[in-house]
C-alpha positions as CSV (number, residue, x, y, z in Angstrom):
1,M,4.3,3.2,11.2
2,I,5.3,6.8,9.9
3,E,1.8,7.8,8.8
4,A,0.8,6.9,12.5
5,S,3.6,8.5,14.1
6,L,2.7,11.1,11.9
7,A,-1.6,11.3,13.3
8,D,-0.4,11.0,16.5
9,D,1.5,14.5,16.4
10,K,-0.7,16.0,14.7
11,A,0.9,16.6,11.0
12,V,-1.4,18.1,8.6
13,D,-1.7,17.2,4.7
14,V,0.0,14.1,4.8
15,T,0.6,12.9,1.2
16,V,2.1,9.9,0.9
17,I,4.0,8.6,-2.6
18,N,4.5,5.6,-3.6
19,M,7.8,5.1,-6.2
20,T,7.7,2.2,-7.5
21,G,9.0,1.8,-10.8
22,K,9.1,6.2,-10.7
23,S,13.1,6.7,-8.6
24,T,15.4,4.2,-7.2
25,I,16.1,5.7,-4.4
26,A,13.1,5.0,-2.3
27,D,9.6,2.8,-2.9
28,F,7.4,5.6,-1.1
29,M,8.4,9.4,-0.1
30,V,5.7,10.9,2.9
31,I,5.1,14.7,3.0
32,A,3.6,16.2,5.9
33,S,3.0,19.9,7.3
34,G,3.6,20.6,10.5
35,T,2.2,24.0,12.9
36,S,6.2,24.9,13.9
37,Q,9.5,24.7,13.6
38,R,8.2,23.1,17.3
39,Q,6.0,20.8,15.5
40,I,8.5,20.0,13.5
41,G,11.3,18.9,15.5
42,A,9.1,16.8,18.2
43,M,7.3,15.6,14.8
44,A,11.2,14.6,13.6
45,D,12.4,13.1,16.7
46,H,9.0,11.0,17.4
47,L,9.3,9.3,14.2
48,I,13.3,9.0,14.3
49,V,12.9,7.0,17.8
50,K,10.1,4.5,16.5
51,L,12.5,4.2,13.2
52,K,15.5,3.8,15.7
53,K,13.3,0.8,17.7
54,A,12.2,-0.8,14.0
55,R,16.2,-1.3,13.7
56,L,16.3,0.1,10.1
57,P,19.6,-1.0,8.9
58,K,19.7,2.8,7.4
59,L,18.5,6.1,9.4
60,S,20.1,9.6,7.9
61,V,18.5,12.6,9.5
62,E,18.8,16.7,7.3
63,G,17.9,19.7,8.9
64,R,16.0,18.9,12.1
65,P,18.5,22.1,14.0
66,R,16.2,24.6,12.4
67,S,13.1,22.3,11.6
68,D,11.4,24.5,8.2
69,W,12.6,21.3,6.5
70,V,13.5,17.8,8.3
71,L,14.7,15.3,5.8
72,I,14.8,11.2,6.8
73,D,15.6,8.8,5.3
74,A,14.4,5.5,6.6
75,S,16.1,3.0,3.4
76,D,13.0,2.1,1.1
77,V,10.4,5.3,2.5
78,I,11.6,8.5,2.4
79,V,10.1,11.4,5.4
80,H,10.5,15.7,4.4
81,L,8.5,17.9,7.1
82,F,7.8,21.4,6.3
83,R,7.0,24.4,7.8
84,P,3.8,25.1,5.4
85,E,5.1,28.4,4.0
86,V,8.8,26.0,3.3
87,R,6.5,23.2,1.8
88,S,4.6,25.1,-1.7
89,F,7.8,27.4,-2.1
90,Y,9.3,24.7,-2.9
91,N,6.4,22.3,-3.9
92,I,8.4,19.0,-4.2
93,E,4.9,17.3,-4.5
94,K,4.8,18.5,-8.4
95,M,8.1,16.9,-9.0
96,W,6.0,13.9,-9.4
97,G,2.4,14.5,-10.7
98,L,0.9,15.3,-7.9
99,E,-0.7,18.9,-6.8
100,L,0.0,20.2,-3.4
101,P,-2.4,19.6,-0.6
102,E,-5.9,21.3,-0.8
103,G,-5.5,24.9,0.9
104,A,-1.6,25.3,0.1
105,T,-0.2,27.1,-2.8
106,S,2.9,26.6,-4.6
107,T,5.5,30.2,-4.7
108,A,8.0,28.7,-6.9
109,T,8.2,27.0,-9.7
110,L,10.0,24.2,-11.1
C-alpha cells in the first residue's frame, strides 16, 4: 500500500530496505524523494490518510509543516520522504549498507 501510494504521487527514487534481523525499530524502511516541499507534503498527507484507513495501532509523523524531510512511523514500517538535496545530505541509505539511488550524490559523511 505504501509503495502504491508513493507511485501514485510520483515519488522519485523509492528504496525499500528490509530491516528484519537488522533492527528492532521496524521491519521495513521506505525512503523516497519528491521534487518539492509541496509534493512531499501531499505525498505525506495522502499516505497518512491511507494508513489511518488501514487502522494501524500506531502512527506518528514528524517534519510535516516544513516538508523537507517527513518521517512517518507506521509501526512496522518507517517512511522517509525527502527533497533530493536533503536526502543526499543525510544519505541514510548508507547507514544500512546501501548506495544512494543513481543520480543522487551524497554531501555528507557518516
